[in-house]
Each structure stands twice: as structure tokens, then as C-alpha cells.
C-alpha positions as CSV (number, residue, x, y, z in Angstrom):
1,M,-9.5,-17.7,11.2
2,A,-6.8,-18.6,8.7
3,G,-7.8,-19.4,5.1
4,H,-7.0,-18.9,1.5
5,S,-6.1,-15.3,0.6
6,K,-8.3,-14.0,-2.1
7,W,-6.4,-10.8,-2.4
8,K,-2.8,-9.6,-2.2
9,N,-1.7,-6.0,-1.9
10,I,-1.1,-4.9,-5.5
11,R,2.2,-3.2,-4.4
12,L,3.7,-6.6,-3.6
13,R,3.1,-7.8,-7.1
14,K,4.0,-4.5,-8.8
15,G,7.0,-3.6,-6.8
16,K,9.4,-5.8,-8.6
17,Q,8.4,-4.1,-11.9
18,D,9.4,-0.7,-10.6
19,A,12.8,-0.3,-12.2
20,I,13.1,3.4,-11.9
21,R,15.1,3.9,-8.7
22,G,14.9,7.6,-8.6
23,K,11.1,7.6,-8.9
24,L,10.8,5.1,-6.1
25,F,13.1,7.2,-3.8
26,T,10.9,10.3,-4.5
27,K,7.7,8.4,-3.6
28,L,9.3,7.1,-0.3
29,A,10.6,10.6,0.5
30,R,7.1,12.1,0.0
31,E,5.7,9.4,2.3
32,I,8.1,10.4,5.0
33,I,7.4,14.2,4.6
34,V,3.6,13.6,4.9
35,A,3.9,11.4,7.9
36,A,6.2,13.9,9.7
37,K,3.9,16.7,8.8
38,M,0.9,14.9,10.3
39,G,2.4,13.4,13.4
40,G,5.7,15.1,14.1
41,G,9.4,14.2,13.4
42,D,10.0,11.6,16.1
43,P,9.4,8.1,14.9
44,D,9.3,6.8,18.5
45,T,6.0,8.7,18.9
46,N,4.8,8.7,15.3
47,A,4.1,5.1,14.2
48,R,3.3,6.2,10.7
49,L,6.7,8.0,10.4
50,R,8.5,5.0,11.8
51,L,6.9,2.8,9.1
52,A,7.8,5.2,6.3
53,I,11.4,5.3,7.5
54,E,11.6,1.6,7.8
55,K,10.2,1.2,4.3
56,A,12.7,3.8,2.9
57,K,15.6,1.9,4.6
58,E,14.5,-1.5,3.1
59,N,14.6,0.1,-0.3
60,S,18.1,1.5,0.3
61,V,17.2,5.2,0.4
62,P,20.3,7.1,1.7
63,K,20.3,8.3,5.3
64,D,20.7,11.9,4.3
65,N,17.7,11.7,2.1
66,I,15.6,10.3,5.0
67,E,16.8,13.0,7.4
68,R,16.0,15.8,4.9
69,A,12.5,14.4,4.3
70,V,11.9,14.2,8.1
71,A,13.1,17.8,8.4
72,K,10.9,19.1,5.6
73,G,7.8,17.4,7.0
74,S,8.4,18.5,10.6
75,G,8.9,22.1,9.5
76,G,12.8,22.2,9.8
77,G,13.5,22.5,6.2
78,E,12.3,24.1,3.0
79,G,10.5,22.2,0.4
80,T,7.2,21.4,-1.4
81,N,4.1,21.1,0.8
82,Y,2.5,17.7,0.0
83,E,-0.9,16.7,1.2
84,E,-2.4,13.2,1.3
85,I,-5.5,12.7,-0.9
86,L,-7.6,9.6,-1.5
87,Y,-9.3,9.2,-4.9
88,E,-11.8,6.6,-6.1
89,G,-12.7,5.3,-9.5
90,V,-14.0,2.4,-11.6
91,G,-11.9,0.4,-13.9
92,P,-12.6,-2.1,-16.8
93,G,-15.3,-4.6,-15.8
94,G,-16.5,-2.4,-13.1
95,V,-13.6,-3.0,-10.8
96,A,-13.3,-0.6,-7.8
97,F,-10.1,1.5,-7.5
98,M,-8.8,3.3,-4.4
99,V,-5.8,5.5,-5.2
100,E,-3.7,7.1,-2.5
101,V,-1.6,10.2,-3.7
102,Y,0.7,12.7,-2.2
103,S,0.2,15.9,-4.1
104,D,1.3,19.5,-4.1
105,N,-1.1,20.5,-6.8
106,R,-4.6,19.0,-6.8
107,N,-5.5,20.3,-10.2
108,R,-2.5,18.6,-11.8
109,T,-3.1,15.4,-10.0
110,V,-6.8,15.1,-10.8
111,G,-6.1,15.8,-14.4
112,E,-3.4,13.1,-14.6
113,L,-5.6,10.6,-12.8
114,R,-8.6,11.3,-15.0
115,H,-6.5,10.9,-18.2
116,A,-5.1,7.6,-17.0
117,F,-8.5,6.2,-16.1
118,T,-10.2,7.4,-19.3
119,K,-7.3,6.1,-21.5
120,H,-7.5,2.6,-20.0
121,G,-11.3,2.2,-20.0
122,G,-12.2,3.5,-16.5
123,A,-13.5,6.6,-14.8
124,L,-12.6,8.7,-11.9
125,G,-15.4,8.7,-9.4
126,E,-16.9,10.8,-6.5
127,N,-15.7,10.5,-2.9
128,G,-17.4,7.6,-1.2
129,S,-18.4,5.9,-4.4
130,Q,-16.0,3.0,-4.0
131,A,-14.6,3.3,-0.5
132,W,-17.5,1.2,1.0
133,Q,-16.0,-1.8,-0.7
134,F,-12.6,-1.7,1.2
135,K,-11.5,-1.8,4.9
136,H,-8.5,0.4,5.9
137,C,-6.3,-1.7,8.1
138,G,-2.7,-2.8,9.0
139,Q,-1.1,-5.5,7.1
140,I,1.9,-7.8,7.9
141,V,3.2,-10.3,5.5
142,V,5.1,-13.4,6.7
143,N,6.9,-15.9,4.4
144,R,5.5,-19.4,4.7
145,A,9.0,-20.9,5.0
146,D,9.6,-18.9,8.2
147,V,6.7,-20.2,10.4
148,D,4.0,-22.7,10.6
149,E,0.4,-21.5,10.3
150,E,-0.7,-22.5,13.8
151,T,2.2,-20.8,15.5
152,L,1.7,-17.6,13.5
153,T,-2.1,-17.6,14.1
154,L,-1.8,-18.0,17.8
155,A,0.8,-15.3,18.1
156,A,-1.2,-12.9,15.9
157,I,-4.4,-13.4,17.8
158,D,-2.6,-12.9,21.1
159,S,-1.2,-9.6,19.8
160,G,-4.6,-8.2,18.8
161,A,-4.7,-9.2,15.1
162,D,-8.1,-9.3,13.4
163,D,-7.4,-12.1,10.9
164,V,-4.7,-14.3,9.3
165,V,-5.0,-15.5,5.7
166,S,-2.7,-17.6,3.6
167,D,-1.7,-18.2,0.1
168,E,0.9,-20.5,-1.6
169,E,3.9,-18.2,-0.7
170,S,2.9,-16.3,2.4
171,F,0.7,-15.5,5.4
172,T,-1.0,-12.1,5.7
173,V,-1.9,-10.8,9.2
174,Y,-4.5,-8.0,9.3
175,T,-4.6,-5.7,12.3
176,P,-6.4,-2.5,13.4
177,I,-4.3,0.4,12.2
178,A,-3.5,1.5,15.7
179,N,-2.2,-1.9,16.7
180,L,0.0,-2.5,13.6
181,H,3.4,-1.8,15.2
182,A,2.5,-3.6,18.5
183,C,1.5,-6.7,16.6
184,N,4.6,-6.6,14.4
185,D,6.8,-6.2,17.5
186,A,5.0,-9.0,19.2
187,L,5.7,-11.4,16.2
188,H,9.4,-10.4,16.3
189,A,9.4,-11.2,20.0
190,A,8.0,-14.6,19.3
191,G,10.9,-15.2,16.8
192,I,8.7,-14.7,13.7
193,P,10.3,-12.6,11.0
194,T,8.0,-10.2,9.0
195,H,8.5,-9.5,5.3
196,E,6.2,-6.5,4.7
197,V,4.5,-4.2,7.2
198,G,2.2,-1.4,6.1
199,L,-1.3,0.0,5.8
200,A,-3.7,-1.5,3.2
201,R,-7.2,-1.1,1.8
202,V,-8.5,-4.6,1.8
203,P,-11.5,-5.3,-0.4
204,T,-14.6,-6.6,1.4
205,N,-16.6,-7.1,-1.9
206,M,-14.7,-8.9,-4.7
207,A,-15.3,-8.6,-8.4
208,N,-15.1,-11.4,-10.9
209,L,-13.6,-10.7,-14.4
210,E,-12.5,-12.5,-17.5
211,D,-8.8,-12.5,-18.3
212,D,-9.2,-9.8,-21.0
213,D,-10.7,-7.3,-18.5
214,L,-8.0,-8.4,-15.9
215,R,-5.3,-7.4,-18.3
216,K,-6.9,-4.1,-18.9
217,V,-7.1,-3.6,-15.1
218,V,-3.4,-4.3,-14.9
219,R,-2.6,-1.8,-17.5
220,L,-4.6,0.8,-15.6
221,I,-2.8,0.0,-12.4
222,E,0.6,0.4,-14.0
223,A,-0.4,3.6,-15.7
224,L,-1.5,5.1,-12.3
225,E,1.5,3.9,-10.4
226,D,3.8,5.4,-13.1
227,L,2.5,8.9,-12.0
228,D,4.7,10.6,-9.6
229,D,1.9,11.7,-7.3
230,V,0.5,8.2,-6.8
231,R,1.6,6.4,-3.6
232,E,-0.4,3.3,-3.9
233,T,-3.3,1.7,-5.8
234,F,-5.9,-0.9,-4.5
235,V,-8.5,-2.8,-6.4
236,N,-11.2,-5.3,-5.4
237,V,-10.2,-8.1,-7.7
238,E,-7.7,-10.9,-7.4
239,I,-5.1,-10.8,-10.3
240,P,-3.1,-14.0,-10.9
241,E,0.6,-13.6,-11.4
242,E,0.4,-14.8,-15.0
243,V,-2.0,-12.0,-15.9
244,F,0.5,-9.5,-14.8
245,S,3.1,-11.1,-17.0
246,E,0.7,-11.0,-20.0
247,A,-0.5,-7.4,-19.6
């Protein structure tokens, strides 16, 4: 089951480059608002909200900001009405893009996305044009230094995980979305600390690009994730760390 990871969530690579703290706080708050709107304001019964709050705390979002976002999403506060939208597109070299956004104005969001794609050698696509190349699932990242592969794999399988893959720095556990938190709790109960917990769109069909096109893809990813409305970007190509540094 375990093997070499051909893909890592772009956010894990890109996150360290996001130096604008206020923008990060805004995106995390939007995530809480949408989660509370969709499933209610109680994180004990709303797994998605629980995940959003945990992510906000990990990034040092103040408690008051978190509580206001929950109140807005669950109808207890005034504020902008955000909706979750998924867009698809094609980047340099034919790479498939899935872009998750939280928007209060579809026309503005579409215009900004189309401009970013066009400027960086891509094109915004129709619904369903690229989604078939990705699997929507839960993802748990565990540092290699914290556990051996066999122990993690056995614990993950017992808790209902679909797969465990590895790379030089970490193991990644993939789970059904509904089982994400149960699997994470089971790993903690087994004494295995987890580094990142979230939802991902994992490529099932990988593209192969030359370095020049990879650098263009990185520039497009960064342009998209600089947009306030964009929550996360996923692509179906492995991008080496050194290419991120060169782009």
C-alpha cells in the first residue's frame, strides 16, 4: 500500500511563501464562515468546521476572529455572504488545474481567474473538463521522524484509510472524506502525531512537463493563490522543490 509519493498538496509547498499574514487570516476566516454556513456552528457535529477552526488556530488566528467567523457563518452575525465554488482550467503544458474559491461575487471572481490563467499561458475551463483527473479525499500528513512506515500503515488501515504513500520527508495518509477525523483521532490514540489534516484533490492522471513549463505552472499557481477569493489550487503534476525556488 505504501509507496513513493508522486504528488504533494501544493499548499504544503506554497504555504511558507505566503508572507502576508492579513491575507492568510482572511482566507482562513472565510473557510470558517462557509463551513459554519453549510453545517452549523457546532464543531462537535460539523467536522468541516472543526477542521477549519483547527487550521486557523495552527496559524495563530485570534480567538475573537474565529468566534466572529463562526457567528457570521451560522447566522448570528452580519457580514458578507460567501459561497464555495470550484473552477477548472488548463495551465502551461496542458496541466489540469482545480481551483477552490470562496466568493461573494461570481462575476468578479471569474474575471480575476480568467485574467490570471490567460496572463500565465493557461485557460479557464468548463465544469467537468478537468475534475475527472482528480479524487476528492481526506489527507493526513505525518513526519517521517515521528513514526516508522509499518506502524503508521497498520494504524491507518485499521482506522479506515484508503492509502499511505511516502516521500523523503513525510508520509501521507489518504482517507474517505467522511472518515478523515476518525482516522486522525485513531492515529493520535496510537501515539502518532499528525502534521497536516485537510481535504485534497489528488491527481489520478499525472502530467509530465519540462522544467520550463513547470516554472510557468508555478507562476500561475502563485498568481491564483495571491487572489483573495482563492482558497486552494491543485494540479496534476509533481513539482520539485527546486523548481519553486527558480520560478
